[in-house]
Jmol script that loads the backbone (N, CA, C; Angstrom):
load data "model"
ATOM      1  N   MET A   1      19.657 -39.225 -59.818  1.00  0.00           N
ATOM      2  CA  MET A   1      19.766 -38.085 -60.897  1.00  0.00           C
ATOM      3  C   MET A   1      21.557 -37.897 -59.912  1.00  0.00           C
ATOM      4  N   ILE A   2      22.236 -38.528 -61.845  1.00  0.00           N
ATOM      5  CA  ILE A   2      23.545 -38.338 -61.553  1.00  0.00           C
ATOM      6  C   ILE A   2      23.990 -35.841 -61.917  1.00  0.00           C
ATOM      7  N   GLY A   3      24.605 -35.479 -61.004  1.00  0.00           N
ATOM      8  CA  GLY A   3      24.983 -34.124 -61.091  1.00  0.00           C
ATOM      9  C   GLY A   3      25.878 -34.538 -62.418  1.00  0.00           C
ATOM     10  N   TYR A   4      26.164 -33.111 -62.110  1.00  0.00           N
ATOM     11  CA  TYR A   4      27.171 -32.760 -63.521  1.00  0.00           C
ATOM     12  C   TYR A   4      27.363 -31.246 -63.517  1.00  0.00           C
ATOM     13  N   ARG A   5      28.470 -30.587 -64.267  1.00  0.00           N
ATOM     14  CA  ARG A   5      28.264 -29.218 -63.881  1.00  0.00           C
ATOM     15  C   ARG A   5      29.941 -28.948 -65.606  1.00  0.00           C
ATOM     16  N   PHE A   6      29.888 -28.017 -65.436  1.00  0.00           N
ATOM     17  CA  PHE A   6      30.390 -27.486 -67.104  1.00  0.00           C
ATOM     18  C   PHE A   6      31.591 -26.923 -66.237  1.00  0.00           C
ATOM     19  N   LEU A   7      32.628 -27.200 -67.067  1.00  0.00           N
ATOM     20  CA  LEU A   7      34.362 -26.491 -67.451  1.00  0.00           C
ATOM     21  C   LEU A   7      33.976 -24.712 -66.796  1.00  0.00           C
ATOM     22  N   SER A   8      35.300 -24.323 -66.554  1.00  0.00           N
ATOM     23  CA  SER A   8      34.200 -22.536 -66.712  1.00  0.00           C
ATOM     24  C   SER A   8      34.466 -22.167 -68.162  1.00  0.00           C
ATOM     25  N   LEU A   9      35.754 -22.724 -68.832  1.00  0.00           N
ATOM     26  CA  LEU A   9      35.349 -22.229 -70.481  1.00  0.00           C
ATOM     27  C   LEU A   9      34.164 -22.993 -71.267  1.00  0.00           C
ATOM     28  N   ALA A  10      33.522 -23.859 -70.604  1.00  0.00           N
ATOM     29  CA  ALA A  10      33.067 -24.285 -71.451  1.00  0.00           C
ATOM     30  C   ALA A  10      31.628 -23.787 -71.387  1.00  0.00           C
ATOM     31  N   GLU A  11      31.444 -23.224 -69.705  1.00  0.00           N
ATOM     32  CA  GLU A  11      30.112 -23.023 -69.431  1.00  0.00           C
ATOM     33  C   GLU A  11      30.558 -21.196 -70.255  1.00  0.00           C
ATOM     34  N   GLU A  12      31.506 -20.528 -69.891  1.00  0.00           N
ATOM     35  CA  GLU A  12      31.903 -19.369 -71.314  1.00  0.00           C
ATOM     36  C   GLU A  12      31.392 -19.058 -72.128  1.00  0.00           C
ATOM     37  N   GLU A  13      31.416 -20.414 -73.327  1.00  0.00           N
ATOM     38  CA  GLU A  13      31.323 -20.259 -74.124  1.00  0.00           C
ATOM     39  C   GLU A  13      29.899 -20.338 -75.134  1.00  0.00           C
ATOM     40  N   MET A  14      29.381 -21.171 -73.910  1.00  0.00           N
ATOM     41  CA  MET A  14      27.748 -21.352 -73.798  1.00  0.00           C
ATOM     42  C   MET A  14      27.260 -20.461 -73.358  1.00  0.00           C
ATOM     43  N   VAL A  15      27.495 -19.396 -73.009  1.00  0.00           N
ATOM     44  CA  VAL A  15      26.776 -18.518 -72.565  1.00  0.00           C
ATOM     45  C   VAL A  15      27.782 -17.120 -73.654  1.00  0.00           C
ATOM     46  N   GLU A  16      27.957 -17.293 -74.236  1.00  0.00           N
ATOM     47  CA  GLU A  16      28.454 -16.509 -75.245  1.00  0.00           C
ATOM     48  C   GLU A  16      27.755 -16.519 -76.785  1.00  0.00           C
ATOM     49  N   ALA A  17      27.658 -17.802 -76.859  1.00  0.00           N
ATOM     50  CA  ALA A  17      26.796 -18.267 -78.019  1.00  0.00           C
ATOM     51  C   ALA A  17      25.256 -18.015 -77.635  1.00  0.00           C
ATOM     52  N   SER A  18      24.781 -18.087 -76.757  1.00  0.00           N
ATOM     53  CA  SER A  18      23.434 -17.905 -76.198  1.00  0.00           C
ATOM     54  C   SER A  18      23.360 -15.978 -76.495  1.00  0.00           C
ATOM     55  N   ASN A  19      24.100 -15.501 -76.245  1.00  0.00           N
ATOM     56  CA  ASN A  19      24.194 -14.188 -76.493  1.00  0.00           C
ATOM     57  C   ASN A  19      24.034 -14.187 -77.791  1.00  0.00           C
ATOM     58  N   TYR A  20      24.810 -14.402 -78.347  1.00  0.00           N
ATOM     59  CA  TYR A  20      24.674 -14.561 -79.923  1.00  0.00           C
ATOM     60  C   TYR A  20      23.685 -14.598 -80.504  1.00  0.00           C
ATOM     61  N   TYR A  21      22.836 -15.895 -80.084  1.00  0.00           N
ATOM     62  CA  TYR A  21      22.133 -16.373 -81.350  1.00  0.00           C
ATOM     63  C   TYR A  21      20.605 -15.468 -80.712  1.00  0.00           C
ATOM     64  N   GLU A  22      20.731 -14.851 -79.226  1.00  0.00           N
ATOM     65  CA  GLU A  22      19.534 -13.836 -78.971  1.00  0.00           C
ATOM     66  C   GLU A  22      19.785 -12.231 -79.467  1.00  0.00           C
ATOM     67  N   ALA A  23      21.073 -12.138 -79.653  1.00  0.00           N
ATOM     68  CA  ALA A  23      20.744 -10.506 -80.692  1.00  0.00           C
ATOM     69  C   ALA A  23      20.659 -10.752 -81.950  1.00  0.00           C
ATOM     70  N   GLU A  24      20.974 -12.182 -82.408  1.00  0.00           N
ATOM     71  CA  GLU A  24      20.093 -12.884 -83.622  1.00  0.00           C
ATOM     72  C   GLU A  24      18.430 -12.106 -84.108  1.00  0.00           C
ATOM     73  N   SER A  25      17.950 -12.839 -83.252  1.00  0.00           N
ATOM     74  CA  SER A  25      16.390 -13.256 -82.786  1.00  0.00           C
ATOM     75  C   SER A  25      16.102 -13.236 -81.382  1.00  0.00           C
ATOM     76  N   GLU A  26      15.452 -12.355 -81.460  1.00  0.00           N
ATOM     77  CA  GLU A  26      14.403 -12.347 -79.653  1.00  0.00           C
ATOM     78  C   GLU A  26      14.122 -13.873 -79.311  1.00  0.00           C
ATOM     79  N   GLY A  27      14.474 -14.368 -78.682  1.00  0.00           N
ATOM     80  CA  GLY A  27      13.984 -15.858 -77.890  1.00  0.00           C
ATOM     81  C   GLY A  27      15.008 -16.901 -77.756  1.00  0.00           C
ATOM     82  N   LEU A  28      15.953 -16.917 -79.122  1.00  0.00           N
ATOM     83  CA  LEU A  28      16.344 -17.890 -79.738  1.00  0.00           C
ATOM     84  C   LEU A  28      17.855 -18.033 -78.794  1.00  0.00           C
ATOM     85  N   GLY A  29      18.129 -16.987 -78.182  1.00  0.00           N
ATOM     86  CA  GLY A  29      18.928 -17.453 -76.941  1.00  0.00           C
ATOM     87  C   GLY A  29      18.783 -18.275 -75.963  1.00  0.00           C
ATOM     88  N   ARG A  30      17.476 -18.013 -75.687  1.00  0.00           N
ATOM     89  CA  ARG A  30      16.618 -18.781 -74.501  1.00  0.00           C
ATOM     90  C   ARG A  30      16.877 -20.045 -74.687  1.00  0.00           C
ATOM     91  N   GLU A  31      16.051 -20.614 -76.159  1.00  0.00           N
ATOM     92  CA  GLU A  31      15.590 -21.631 -76.751  1.00  0.00           C
ATOM     93  C   GLU A  31      17.226 -22.648 -77.186  1.00  0.00           C
ATOM     94  N   PHE A  32      18.212 -21.872 -76.784  1.00  0.00           N
ATOM     95  CA  PHE A  32      20.074 -22.518 -77.458  1.00  0.00           C
ATOM     96  C   PHE A  32      19.780 -23.031 -75.739  1.00  0.00           C
ATOM     97  N   LEU A  33      19.434 -22.912 -75.066  1.00  0.00           N
ATOM     98  CA  LEU A  33      20.353 -23.020 -73.402  1.00  0.00           C
ATOM     99  C   LEU A  33      19.125 -24.115 -72.958  1.00  0.00           C
ATOM    100  N   ASP A  34      17.749 -23.450 -73.284  1.00  0.00           N
ATOM    101  CA  ASP A  34      16.766 -24.653 -72.792  1.00  0.00           C
ATOM    102  C   ASP A  34      17.137 -26.460 -73.810  1.00  0.00           C
ATOM    103  N   ASP A  35      17.261 -26.007 -74.982  1.00  0.00           N
ATOM    104  CA  ASP A  35      18.009 -27.117 -75.948  1.00  0.00           C
ATOM    105  C   ASP A  35      19.066 -27.846 -74.842  1.00  0.00           C
ATOM    106  N   VAL A  36      20.197 -26.948 -74.486  1.00  0.00           N
ATOM    107  CA  VAL A  36      20.895 -27.755 -74.015  1.00  0.00           C
ATOM    108  C   VAL A  36      20.501 -28.204 -72.327  1.00  0.00           C
ATOM    109  N   ARG A  37      20.223 -27.643 -72.031  1.00  0.00           N
ATOM    110  CA  ARG A  37      19.060 -28.323 -70.012  1.00  0.00           C
ATOM    111  C   ARG A  37      18.277 -29.736 -71.123  1.00  0.00           C
ATOM    112  N   ARG A  38      17.391 -29.929 -72.276  1.00  0.00           N
ATOM    113  CA  ARG A  38      16.587 -31.143 -72.460  1.00  0.00           C
ATOM    114  C   ARG A  38      18.134 -32.104 -72.898  1.00  0.00           C
ATOM    115  N   VAL A  39      19.017 -32.040 -73.409  1.00  0.00           N
ATOM    116  CA  VAL A  39      19.746 -32.620 -73.996  1.00  0.00           C
ATOM    117  C   VAL A  39      20.546 -33.281 -72.821  1.00  0.00           C
ATOM    118  N   ILE A  40      21.083 -32.866 -71.948  1.00  0.00           N
ATOM    119  CA  ILE A  40      21.641 -33.480 -70.898  1.00  0.00           C
ATOM    120  C   ILE A  40      21.184 -33.678 -69.347  1.00  0.00           C
ATOM    121  N   ASP A  41      19.708 -33.764 -69.847  1.00  0.00           N
ATOM    122  CA  ASP A  41      18.835 -34.305 -68.702  1.00  0.00           C
ATOM    123  C   ASP A  41      18.631 -35.523 -69.712  1.00  0.00           C
ATOM    124  N   THR A  42      18.538 -35.706 -70.624  1.00  0.00           N
ATOM    125  CA  THR A  42      18.178 -37.046 -71.713  1.00  0.00           C
ATOM    126  C   THR A  42      19.282 -37.690 -71.452  1.00  0.00           C
ATOM    127  N   ILE A  43      20.657 -37.220 -71.473  1.00  0.00           N
ATOM    128  CA  ILE A  43      21.822 -38.028 -71.320  1.00  0.00           C
ATOM    129  C   ILE A  43      22.276 -38.630 -69.585  1.00  0.00           C
ATOM    130  N   ARG A  44      21.608 -37.617 -68.810  1.00  0.00           N
ATOM    131  CA  ARG A  44      21.856 -38.356 -67.324  1.00  0.00           C
ATOM    132  C   ARG A  44      20.812 -39.085 -67.235  1.00  0.00           C
TER     133      ARG A  44
END
end "model"
wireframe off; spacefill off
backbone 0.3
color backbone group
């Protein structure tokens, strides 16, 4: 399987987005990160 990594700024932005979603609705931040992982796995 092909590896991947996020640039530091992209990872920071993703974590900030996750924190924002989590603050809006409990569990939503985790769902966001799960979706990101799922899409990356699909692309890979």
